[in-house]
N, C-alpha and C positions, 0 to 999 in steps of 0.2 A: 188053625187060623193062619192067614198069610202074614208075612212080615209087616206089610203096610197096616193091616188090621191091628196087629199087636201094638204098633207104634201109635196109631190113632187112639186106641183104647187107653194106652199109657198116658198120652197127653191129656185125655179127658179126665182120667183119674187124678193126675197131677193138678189140673185146674180145679177140680171139685175139692180136692184136699186143701188147696190153698184158700179157697173160699171158706171152707169149714174152719180152718185155722183162724182166719180173719174174724169170722163171726164169733167164734169161741173166745177169742181174745177181747173183742169189743164188748161182749156180754158177760165176760168173766166166767164162762162155761169151760172149765178145764177138760171135761169129758169130750165135748165137741172139738176142742182144740187138739186133743190127743187123737181122736178119730181122723182128723184132718191130716195129721202127721203120718199116720199109718196108711191112709189112702194115697197120699203123695208118694210115699216110698213104694207102694204097690205099683203106681204109675211109672215110676222110674224103672222098676224091675221089668214091667211089661215092655217098655221102650228098649231096654237092654236085650230082651229076648228077640224083639223085632230086628234089631241091629245085628245080632248074632246070626239070625236066619239069613239076613242079607249077605253077610260075610261068608257064610257057609255056601250059599247058592253061588256067589261069585267065585269061590274057590272050586266048586264042582264044575262050573261053566268053563273055567280056565284050564281044567285038567284034561 
């Protein structure tokens, strides 16, 4: 997957995770809230992968 694709999927997962956390908190559903936290962290990791790919590509292009 491209770096942009990783970053976009990461942002989507973060947003979905935040929504799940909010719904879980509003309804008192701890399981849904926990799933939201996990999904948010997954999104953050995906974005980090995308940024690392960008940095690596930039380094290769400059070499």
